VOGU-3710 file (C-alpha; in Angstrom, 3 decimals, decimal comma):
1> xxxxxxxxxx> 36,524/20,262/11,835  38,036/18,167/14,637  41,164/16,099/14,095  42,839/13,521/16,155  45,634/15,758/17,241  43,246/17,061/20,050  43,379/13,661/21,599  39,874/13,929/23,102  36,826/11,736/22,646  33,962/13,473/21,068
11> xxxxxxxxxx> 30,089/12,519/20,790  27,455/13,831/18,588  23,731/13,309/18,806  21,925/12,588/15,547  19,092/15,119/15,834  17,661/16,462/18,973  15,225/13,708/19,917  17,249/10,811/18,450  18,459/7,904/20,624  21,507/7,565/18,312
21> xxxxxxxxxx> 24,799/9,014/19,249  28,085/8,910/17,133  31,324/8,904/19,256  34,855/9,312/17,995  37,856/8,118/19,864  41,471/9,166/19,007  43,889/6,357/17,903  46,842/5,851/15,744  50,124/7,726/16,529  51,433/11,270/16,152
31> xxxxxxxxxx> 52,711/10,525/12,588  49,347/9,107/11,541  46,527/10,231/13,784  43,160/8,656/13,252  39,774/8,246/14,856  37,712/5,149/15,788  33,931/5,587/15,529  30,946/4,039/17,351  27,261/4,370/16,736  25,120/3,505/19,780
41> xxxxxxxxxx> 21,643/3,761/20,962  21,481/5,551/24,442  18,746/5,870/26,970  18,199/8,331/29,791  21,398/9,432/31,515  23,458/8,530/28,468  23,319/4,647/29,230  24,390/2,596/26,271  21,483/0,289/25,252  23,114/-1,133/22,152
51> xxxxxxxxxx> 26,293/-0,760/20,299  25,197/-0,740/16,605  28,278/0,207/14,475  31,974/0,402/15,378  35,394/0,615/13,678  38,831/-0,387/14,818  42,198/-0,451/13,221  41,563/-3,975/11,807  38,013/-3,016/10,837  37,979/0,257/8,869
61> xxxxxxxxxx> 34,678/1,678/7,497  35,625/1,218/3,937  38,609/0,250/1,658  39,550/0,862/-1,927  41,478/-1,376/-4,272  43,701/0,237/-6,907  45,884/-1,661/-9,286  45,514/-4,918/-7,092  46,501/-3,150/-3,877  43,807/-2,720/-1,173
71> xxxxxxxxxx> 44,085/0,436/1,133  41,902/0,845/4,230  40,207/4,302/4,604  40,705/5,569/8,108  38,925/8,516/9,717  41,110/11,644/9,970  38,523/14,257/10,822  34,854/14,721/11,991  32,511/17,518/12,611  28,828/18,361/13,442
81> xxxxxxxxxx> 26,758/20,132/10,824  23,351/21,852/10,616  20,302/19,666/11,239  21,970/17,140/13,586  24,166/15,831/10,641  27,574/14,391/11,237  30,335/14,418/8,710  33,707/12,639/8,815  36,420/11,473/6,364  40,092/11,280/5,644
91> xxxxxxxxxx> 42,928/11,218/3,188  45,753/8,743/2,662  48,513/8,000/0,144  48,145/5,169/-2,399  50,687/3,359/-4,578  54,231/4,407/-5,245  53,498/7,192/-7,601  52,493/9,643/-4,864  48,693/9,223/-5,567  46,124/10,186/-2,818
101> xxxxxxxxxx> 42,527/9,111/-2,076  40,332/11,476/-0,116  36,961/10,619/1,136  34,106/12,198/2,932  30,817/10,614/4,496  27,757/12,561/5,645  25,141/11,010/7,951  21,847/12,909/7,977  19,192/11,983/10,537  15,882/10,674/9,239
111> xxxxxxxxxx> 12,574/12,126/10,276  11,460/12,364/13,785  9,484/9,213/13,697  12,467/6,962/12,971  15,805/6,358/14,582  18,189/6,240/11,752  20,185/8,062/9,154  20,712/8,688/5,464  24,342/8,280/4,430  26,156/9,748/1,469
121> xxxxxxxxxx> 29,858/8,924/0,799  32,094/10,592/-1,906  35,593/9,489/-2,765  38,213/11,131/-5,012  41,465/9,704/-6,212  44,346/11,791/-7,413  45,320/11,117/-10,201  41,653/10,223/-11,096  41,030/6,509/-11,645  38,545/3,771/-11,347
131> xxxxxxxxxx> 38,884/1,146/-8,767  37,063/-1,108/-6,367  35,404/0,277/-3,342  34,181/-1,860/-0,495  31,958/-0,591/2,256  32,006/-2,419/5,689  29,623/-1,530/8,457  30,645/-3,626/11,411  27,624/-4,383/13,580  28,597/-5,714/16,981
141> xxxxxxxxxx> 25,173/-7,125/17,895  25,486/-10,334/19,871  24,690/-13,415/17,717  22,509/-11,416/15,324  19,722/-13,048/13,232  19,750/-11,785/9,605  17,095/-11,521/7,113  16,978/-9,959/3,649  14,141/-8,995/1,201  13,992/-11,022/-1,914
151> xxxxxxxxxx> 11,732/-8,371/-3,429  14,690/-5,894/-3,053  17,151/-8,336/-4,531  14,960/-8,770/-7,526  15,247/-5,056/-8,245  18,980/-4,876/-7,766  18,703/-3,398/-4,348  20,138/-4,542/-1,086  17,793/-4,640/2,028  18,995/-6,494/5,153
161> xxxxxxxxxx> 18,131/-6,434/8,823  20,246/-7,810/11,658  18,680/-8,436/15,106  20,106/-9,607/18,478  17,846/-11,513/20,759  20,143/-10,334/23,631  19,225/-6,703/23,659  16,381/-6,950/21,290  17,745/-4,213/18,964  17,715/-4,447/15,200
171> xxxxxxxxxx> 19,561/-2,540/12,562  18,228/-2,231/9,002  20,383/-1,460/6,045  19,079/-0,432/2,628  21,228/0,456/-0,456  19,745/1,032/-3,759  22,984/1,314/-5,822  24,202/-1,638/-7,752  26,212/-3,964/-5,434  28,083/-7,208/-5,626
181> xxxxxxxxxx> 25,583/-10,229/-5,589  27,581/-11,755/-2,745  27,305/-8,548/-0,743  24,741/-7,433/1,928  25,834/-9,390/4,950  29,205/-11,015/5,926  28,608/-13,580/8,646  32,135/-13,936/9,507  32,679/-10,323/10,368  29,195/-9,290/11,352
191> xxxxxxxxxx> 29,225/-6,732/8,535  26,729/-4,933/6,380  28,726/-4,715/3,227  28,670/-3,758/-0,395  31,202/-3,856/-3,094  31,342/-1,771/-6,160  33,613/-2,701/-9,046  35,015/-0,180/-11,549  33,864/2,650/-9,316  34,671/6,085/-10,774
201> xxxxxxxxxx> 36,652/7,834/-8,047  36,458/11,272/-9,288  34,273/12,635/-6,487  31,231/13,129/-8,618  29,335/9,897/-7,952  27,997/9,402/-4,438  27,489/6,168/-2,620  24,211/6,283/-0,731  22,639/4,036/1,930  20,373/4,169/4,813
211> xxxxxxxxxx> 20,243/2,720/8,271  17,278/2,336/10,590  17,623/1,321/14,244  14,718/0,224/16,521  14,078/-2,028/19,600  12,119/-5,052/18,284  10,650/-7,313/20,842  10,294/-10,104/18,232  11,984/-11,294/15,081  8,750/-10,431/13,089
221> xxxxxxxxxx> 8,972/-6,848/14,247  12,545/-6,790/12,765  11,151/-7,943/9,456  8,588/-5,260/9,583  11,201/-2,717/10,419  12,995/-3,778/7,226  9,827/-3,704/5,081  8,851/-0,297/6,152  12,542/0,996/5,833  12,919/-0,271/2,243
231> xxxxxxxxxx> 9,488/0,960/1,200  10,371/4,422/2,528  13,873/4,605/1,013  13,177/2,900/-2,373  10,110/5,276/-2,839  9,606/6,060/-6,472  11,914/3,287/-7,691  9,465/0,534/-6,422  6,769/0,982/-8,968  7,514/3,476/-11,848
241> xxxxxxxxxx> 4,308/5,135/-13,147  3,604/5,335/-16,890  1,785/8,381/-18,327  -1,841/8,340/-17,566  -4,396/6,975/-20,044  -8,054/7,769/-19,807  -9,882/5,777/-17,172  -13,546/6,598/-18,063  -15,133/3,068/-18,403  -17,880/4,076/-20,944
251> xxxxxxxxxx> -17,456/0,943/-23,005  -17,528/-1,171/-19,750  -20,951/0,208/-18,720  -22,310/-0,233/-22,266  -21,197/-3,845/-22,220  -22,825/-4,324/-18,748  -26,198/-2,871/-19,855  -26,414/-4,698/-23,068  -29,175/-7,449/-22,932  -26,783/-10,222/-23,604
261> xxxxxxxxxx> -24,742/-9,243/-20,432  -27,441/-10,858/-18,215  -29,803/-13,717/-18,071  -33,373/-13,400/-17,045  -34,211/-16,162/-14,480  -37,759/-15,260/-13,425  -40,057/-12,408/-12,612  -37,886/-9,508/-11,364  -34,807/-11,874/-11,175  -31,914/-11,947/-13,489
271> xxxxxxxxxx> -28,241/-12,845/-13,352  -25,224/-10,627/-14,416  -23,003/-12,733/-16,661  -19,363/-12,738/-16,010  -16,919/-11,733/-18,765  -16,070/-14,137/-21,482  -15,085/-17,143/-21,446  -17,014/-17,863/-18,293  -20,432/-16,776/-19,469  -22,117/-20,184/-18,812
281> xxxxxxxxxx> -21,358/-19,888/-15,047  -23,064/-17,192/-13,005  -20,962/-15,960/-10,121  -22,326/-13,913/-7,136  -19,001/-14,407/-5,410  -15,486/-15,539/-6,149  -13,810/-14,941/-8,600  -16,090/-12,366/-10,496  -18,019/-10,955/-7,594  -21,027/-9,785/-9,623
291> xxxxxxxxxx> -22,807/-8,444/-6,604  -19,985/-5,934/-6,154  -20,260/-5,245/-9,805  -23,881/-4,296/-9,511  -22,990/-1,806/-6,703  -20,369/-0,220/-8,956  -23,035/0,040/-11,631  -25,320/1,792/-9,242  -22,751/4,407/-8,326  -22,096/5,152/-11,993
301> xxxxxxxxxx> -25,934/5,658/-12,375  -25,741/8,246/-9,574  -23,704/10,525/-11,810  -24,695/9,230/-15,176  -28,424/8,658/-14,963  -29,796/5,749/-17,053  -33,018/3,945/-16,496  -31,571/0,602/-17,314  -29,100/0,739/-14,492  -31,736/0,885/-11,805
311> xxxxxxxxxx> -33,664/-2,136/-13,193  -30,554/-4,184/-13,723  -29,234/-3,563/-10,225  -32,460/-4,314/-8,411  -33,329/-7,373/-10,395  -29,717/-8,646/-10,535  -29,212/-8,388/-6,679  -32,537/-9,882/-6,148  -31,768/-12,873/-8,253  -28,587/-13,599/-6,425
321> xxxxxxxxxx> -29,944/-12,978/-3,014  -33,063/-15,181/-3,736  -31,231/-18,156/-5,295  -27,639/-18,338/-4,020  -28,334/-18,357/-0,301  -28,451/-21,671/1,588  -31,759/-22,006/3,329  -32,694/-24,624/5,921  -35,344/-27,257/5,391  -37,974/-28,134/7,754
331> xxxxxxxxxx> -36,836/-30,802/10,143  -33,422/-31,104/8,625  -30,165/-29,764/10,099  -28,416/-27,164/8,064  -25,023/-25,965/9,515  -24,570/-23,523/6,704  -27,830/-21,706/6,861  -27,234/-18,132/5,561  -24,174/-18,831/3,631  -23,948/-18,103/-0,061
341> xxxxxxxxxx> -22,684/-20,172/-2,990  -20,131/-18,641/-5,264  -21,321/-19,955/-8,507  -24,178/-21,523/-10,361  -23,498/-23,675/-13,479  -25,260/-26,376/-15,350  -24,739/-28,871/-12,489  -26,035/-26,756/-9,819  -24,377/-24,533/-7,106  -20,708/-24,858/-6,112
351> xxxxxxxxxx> -17,625/-22,956/-5,478  -15,419/-21,585/-8,432  -13,707/-24,913/-8,918  -17,044/-26,858/-8,905  -16,512/-28,225/-5,361  -19,366/-28,301/-2,725  -17,866/-25,516/-0,386  -18,486/-22,100/0,902  -15,582/-19,667/1,032  -15,076/-17,415/4,157
361> xxxxxxxxxx> -13,731/-14,365/2,253  -16,141/-14,799/-0,632  -19,133/-14,834/1,821  -17,658/-11,775/3,563  -17,395/-9,817/0,371  -20,970/-10,798/-0,743  -22,302/-9,603/2,627  -20,451/-6,260/2,238  -22,001/-5,875/-1,290  -25,416/-6,774/-0,041
371> xxxxxxxxxx> -25,275/-4,092/2,636  -24,154/-1,579/0,105  -26,996/-2,510/-2,220  -29,420/-2,271/0,644  -28,177/1,360/1,363  -28,528/2,223/-2,329  -31,948/0,756/-3,048  -33,540/0,284/0,411  -34,483/-3,209/-0,462  -35,046/-5,305/2,879
381> xxxxxxxxxx> -33,982/-8,646/1,226  -30,502/-7,413/0,685  -30,131/-6,368/4,338  -31,451/-9,557/5,794  -29,330/-11,734/3,350  -26,222/-9,801/4,422  -27,075/-10,330/8,112  -27,643/-14,056/7,475  -24,144/-14,302/6,157  -22,542/-12,372/9,080
391> xxxxxxxxxx> -24,370/-14,648/11,551  -23,046/-17,621/9,648  -19,574/-16,103/9,712  -19,729/-15,598/13,582  -20,816/-19,189/14,057  -17,796/-20,528/12,193  -15,324/-18,722/14,279  -13,071/-20,714/16,637  -12,113/-19,966/20,222  -9,647/-17,316/19,173
401> xxxxxxxxxx> -12,344/-15,409/17,283  -10,846/-16,536/13,869  -11,182/-19,370/11,520  -9,468/-22,709/11,234  -9,212/-22,449/7,483  -10,553/-20,533/4,567  -13,266/-22,834/3,354  -16,360/-24,614/4,799  -17,807/-27,954/3,829  -21,186/-27,707/2,290
411> xxxxxxxxxx> -24,162/-29,677/3,608  -24,120/-33,151/1,995  -25,257/-35,391/4,867  -21,786/-36,245/5,904  -19,850/-35,867/9,218  -17,727/-32,867/8,015  -20,792/-30,874/7,007  -20,444/-27,274/8,060  -16,744/-27,709/9,371  -14,075/-25,271/8,482
421> xxxxxxxxxx> -10,959/-26,624/6,668  -7,915/-25,306/4,908  -4,848/-23,267/6,143  -5,434/-21,811/9,658  -3,058/-19,041/8,826  -5,112/-17,880/5,704  -6,005/-14,252/5,846  -9,389/-14,864/4,283  -11,148/-14,389/7,681  -9,860/-10,837/7,977
431> xxxxxxxxxx> -12,285/-9,874/5,182  -15,254/-10,488/7,561  -14,345/-7,208/9,277  -15,743/-5,002/6,416  -19,122/-7,150/6,479  -19,237/-6,826/10,303  -18,821/-3,088/10,292  -21,685/-2,697/7,837  -23,860/-5,136/9,678  -23,403/-2,838/12,732
441> xxxxxxxxxx> -24,387/0,213/10,757  -27,430/-1,641/9,430  -28,563/-2,823/12,867  -26,724/-0,940/15,597  -26,196/-4,289/17,200  -22,742/-4,378/18,925  -22,421/-8,024/18,463  -21,147/-7,329/15,037  -18,711/-4,472/15,596  -17,261/-6,496/18,667
451> xxxxxxxxxx> -16,697/-9,441/16,296  -14,884/-7,121/13,863  -12,617/-5,799/16,664  -11,977/-9,356/17,975  -10,858/-10,436/14,402  -8,515/-7,340/14,156  -7,085/-8,105/17,557  -6,401/-11,654/16,527  -4,631/-10,435/13,374  -2,444/-7,913/15,402
461> xxxxxxxxxx> -1,807/-10,052/18,500  -1,599/-13,461/17,145  -0,982/-13,526/13,428  1,378/-10,757/12,904  4,034/-11,589/15,500  4,540/-15,070/13,795  3,743/-14,630/10,109  4,665/-12,551/7,154  2,341/-11,683/4,302  3,253/-12,847/0,790
471> xxxxxxxxxx> 0,459/-12,212/-1,584  -0,087/-8,520/-2,599  -3,822/-9,332/-2,986  -4,136/-10,697/0,516  -2,268/-7,577/1,848  -4,601/-5,258/-0,175  -7,664/-6,970/1,294  -6,267/-6,716/4,770  -5,608/-3,035/4,364  -9,132/-2,453/3,143
481> xxxxxxxxxx> -10,653/-4,434/6,129  -8,616/-2,646/8,687  -9,460/0,842/7,102  -13,143/-0,089/7,281  -12,788/-0,686/11,146  -10,668/2,514/11,460  -13,399/4,574/9,693  -15,811/3,489/12,408  -13,458/4,320/15,353  -10,264/6,034/14,297
491> xxxxxxxxxx> -7,255/4,785/16,236  -3,600/5,667/16,063  -2,688/2,280/17,087  -4,600/0,756/14,343  -3,366/3,186/11,765  0,325/2,237/12,705  -0,705/-1,344/11,829  -2,319/-0,299/8,733  0,784/1,570/7,621  2,929/-1,522/8,274
501> xxxxxxxxxx> 0,630/-3,543/5,885  0,980/-0,586/3,510  4,773/-1,129/3,424  4,469/-4,702/2,712  2,126/-3,926/-0,143  4,391/-1,386/-1,679  7,536/-3,668/-1,632  5,720/-6,546/-3,363  6,307/-6,751/-7,171  3,301/-6,253/-9,485
511> xxxxxxxxxx> 3,189/-8,312/-12,672  0,322/-8,924/-15,182  1,558/-12,526/-15,605  1,125/-13,308/-11,880  -1,750/-15,897/-11,391  -2,493/-14,402/-7,870  -3,091/-10,956/-9,468  -5,499/-12,344/-11,987  -7,654/-14,967/-10,200  -10,681/-14,097/-12,483
521> xxxxxxxxxx> -8,434/-14,049/-15,603  -9,157/-10,245/-15,868  -6,441/-8,954/-13,420  -8,825/-8,611/-10,500  -5,860/-8,630/-8,091  -4,223/-5,594/-9,759  -7,511/-3,771/-9,394  -7,519/-4,772/-5,618  -4,044/-3,558/-5,122  -4,819/-0,131/-6,829
531> xxxxxxxxxx> -7,974/0,261/-4,664  -5,877/-0,392/-1,499  -3,348/2,217/-2,672  -6,011/4,815/-3,247  -7,666/4,088/0,151  -4,259/4,303/1,833  -3,695/7,785/0,172  -7,097/8,954/1,469  -6,021/7,989/5,070  -2,606/9,616/5,080
541> xxxxxxxxxx> -2,320/11,635/1,936  0,992/9,865/1,407  1,989/10,453/-2,384  3,800/7,180/-2,394  0,495/5,286/-2,321  -1,087/7,457/-4,942  1,898/6,642/-7,074  1,568/2,903/-6,299  -2,158/2,850/-7,093  -1,670/4,316/-10,578
551> xxxxxxxxxx> 1,321/2,136/-11,182  -0,815/-0,955/-10,474  -3,533/0,194/-12,838  -0,738/0,830/-15,305  0,320/-2,830/-15,293  -3,083/-4,007/-16,444  -2,845/-4,491/-20,175  -4,862/-1,790/-21,915  -6,775/-4,133/-24,116  -8,132/-5,853/-20,924
561> xxxxxxxxxx> -8,643/-2,901/-18,593  -12,275/-2,382/-19,567  -13,414/-6,021/-19,526  -14,948/-6,022/-16,112  -17,012/-3,788/-13,683  -13,825/-3,104/-11,783  -12,856/-0,437/-14,323  -16,017/1,395/-13,254  -15,383/0,980/-9,533  -11,749/2,159/-9,794
571> xxxxxxxxxx> -12,723/5,210/-11,936  -14,648/6,704/-8,963  -12,134/5,349/-6,393  -9,219/7,111/-8,129  -10,882/10,406/-8,633  -12,273/10,495/-5,107  -8,953/9,685/-3,687  -7,471/12,708/-5,480  -9,730/14,813/-3,167  -7,191/14,092/-0,323
581> xxxxxxxxxx> -4,806/16,365/-1,982  -6,793/19,170/-0,311  -5,908/19,483/3,317  -8,266/17,889/5,846  -10,407/16,246/3,125  -12,202/13,008/4,308  -13,544/10,517/1,911  -16,131/7,772/1,978  -15,492/5,558/-1,040  -18,673/3,405/-0,412
591> xxxxxxxxxx> -20,950/6,427/-0,393  -18,858/8,451/-2,827  -18,744/11,451/-0,533  -15,923/14,027/0,193  -16,081/16,098/3,305  -14,315/19,469/3,425  -14,838/20,957/6,931  -18,635/21,374/7,271  -19,311/20,807/3,738  -20,109/17,239/2,411
601> xxxxxxxxxx> -20,102/16,740/-1,374  -21,968/13,849/-2,851  -23,092/12,806/-6,373  -26,106/14,411/-7,820  -27,679/13,061/-11,020  -28,789/16,549/-12,070  -25,129/17,524/-12,921  -25,482/15,505/-15,997  -27,894/18,098/-17,398  -26,100/21,294/-16,623
611> xxxxxxxxxx> -22,289/20,452/-16,343  -19,775/19,875/-18,960  -16,010/19,446/-18,484  -13,634/18,988/-21,201  -9,965/19,665/-22,171  -9,094/22,925/-23,560  -9,399/21,518/-27,050  -12,787/20,021/-26,294  -11,586/16,416/-25,876  -13,251/14,463/-23,068
621> xxxxxxxxxx> -11,314/13,953/-19,878  -11,902/12,065/-16,574  -13,756/13,995/-14,003  -15,981/13,544/-10,887  -18,653/16,110/-10,137  -20,005/16,308/-6,557  -22,554/18,693/-4,968  -22,802/20,086/-1,589  -26,604/19,999/-0,681  -26,180/22,625/2,063
631> xxxxxxxxxx> -25,137/25,404/-0,150  -25,502/23,953/-3,711  -21,749/24,380/-4,243  -20,281/22,260/-7,047  -16,906/20,347/-6,605  -15,167/19,027/-9,800  -12,052/16,780/-9,618  -10,492/16,456/-12,987  -7,746/13,995/-14,020  -5,966/14,130/-17,390
641> xxxxxxxxxx> -2,818/12,897/-19,226  0,247/15,009/-18,867  -0,228/16,904/-22,188  -3,495/18,428/-21,052  -2,669/21,707/-19,467  -6,110/22,818/-18,411  -9,823/22,238/-18,617  -13,012/24,125/-19,546  -15,825/23,992/-17,022  -19,286/24,904/-18,495
651> xxxxxxxxxx> -22,160/25,284/-16,131  -25,472/25,883/-17,940  -23,487/26,690/-21,084  -21,491/29,331/-19,232  -17,999/29,414/-17,975  -18,244/30,294/-14,265  -15,683/31,660/-11,859  -13,997/28,736/-10,156  -11,772/28,384/-7,047  -8,673/26,266/-7,544
661> xxxxxxxxxx> -8,512/24,187/-4,322  -4,868/23,163/-5,047  -3,647/26,751/-5,485  -6,263/28,788/-3,661  -6,989/31,136/-6,492  -10,239/32,329/-8,022  -10,464/32,643/-11,728  -12,416/31,748/-14,832  -9,395/29,774/-16,086  -8,994/26,353/-14,711
671> xxxxxxxxxx> -5,352/25,059/-15,371  -4,412/21,661/-14,282  -1,384/20,968/-11,882  1,105/18,136/-12,484  0,125/15,307/-10,095  2,523/15,003/-7,292  4,757/17,491/-9,243  5,689/14,852/-11,615  5,109/14,428/-15,337  2,686/11,380/-15,730
681> xxxxxxxxxx> -0,666/13,038/-15,079  -2,243/16,409/-14,361  -5,042/17,128/-11,818  -7,321/19,874/-10,807  -9,885/20,309/-8,018  -12,217/23,134/-8,372  -15,292/24,543/-6,556  -17,995/26,532/-8,321  -20,607/28,501/-6,376  -24,286/28,420/-7,339
//
């Protein structure tokens, strides 16, 4: 411990590779020696790049108020601790009764990828009493711009970032403890501040906050710094997860396969009906996306074989592909040739609102579904229809390789026919990336993959520096689009961008009552957010995204969860994402495959005849069986509520020896492990040799 009596300035570095340095300079007098502190970012040679926090005699780090009297807390000692941490504190007399207040603050460096620290402060008053504690972190940035996160304030948290255009440094402050509503930032003093009333000063309750420091060339990057910082620190408090309930969508599939769930239009053509109350309107695209529902149904049939599924998928996709696509007429101009209509009602084709328009995002999603259906069935019509949409999407791009809006005027013989309109900053066009990637897979024509890259470049270079995403559904769809491009050509730069969007996704609130999260009236947005969370977990194996995804599913009212095909899609997505709990696992959600080294596991309809997986008491559980064709090894991913401690695996009516991939043990018993070490679900991943 170093005290001010030594009369020497001392500097500590927060972690070995950090650019942050904490300096203490002696002040005061012999009767009351104190230290003043400075936190700075330094470059090579120790050159100070930015002064981030400082204290003076008039600006102490904190103060306490007891019985109406306010006392500044000055620094009386400091020391370096293991792991690059820095501790400092002090003690002072208060009141006329001979009472004292002692305090200590510990700054721990964050991980190697961030320049910042986690702070914990404890304060003890003798005699013990409650009082007001005010924290003041003076930030001497020149003319700082300040932003806060409303999403944090809505949760009772404080998240603020201050940035100086002079040196382009930003300091982000996050505090999850309850603070005064008027806290967060004091413009008059350039302070991050927080005030806690009736604070128990017995030393047992800590005050915690975190700061992150970064060089930010633009104001938007400062906001992204704050979003990622808050998402990282708030962690489990953002979206609490309820105990898991079964996800198996058996009732959904039975409803989809029922005769009344589709309408026969002609020979080998039918339309899948949307859920009530929209059953008089058939939707290939927005908001129900029946083409995607047909692909989800196909994937279900790969594991649970049913002759009705193949017929429904082929005839249903044929009906939409044949009737909903705009076709040119001989001798007449058709600027929308290749585009699809969203809906067909009693008055003909239109968008979901009955207007004569074609949606950019809706067409991109329909093209993606058609390519996936072509891969499943081999039907050439689906491939050609998807290519027609992609060619139309490319023709509608502007000089910046993006779109001047989110909607296109249909052909009505008017001057605006085929013109794009709407909000130029809309994110709908980003969804074209997924369609372009699959078009490239189908044709090996580099025109499509180049179009996907140009759209991604526009998003990163032009959109992100000037805009901030608001809708969690838009964010989820951007994440899925960028992940589709990353799967084609993995890039560290692109993954950094994807993680930034992931932070925005996690900090946005999820509410079943939000109209944007239920565009179809059946919580489609919540399913989209959950899917993005599962995909993010598969990319990084980050438990925060797995937690987020299950939390999003938990927000959906239970009596509405199985209303649409999305329950079937999310069933496979959730279970396949759990495969990423095994190190170096790689997933393909569209193909339903999981790769472990040289082994690639995929669905095999034969498993339905020889495999049975139940809870120990015989109750059904959620599970996904996959088979490696190279060696006939079986992989079982099991998911169950927290009260289910284990499962029974029966192969050909016998209990085989299984390898637990999570514990690397070989046994006939197959216990389940608490998911993420928490108490809301249990998981098991097992391999069984032939």
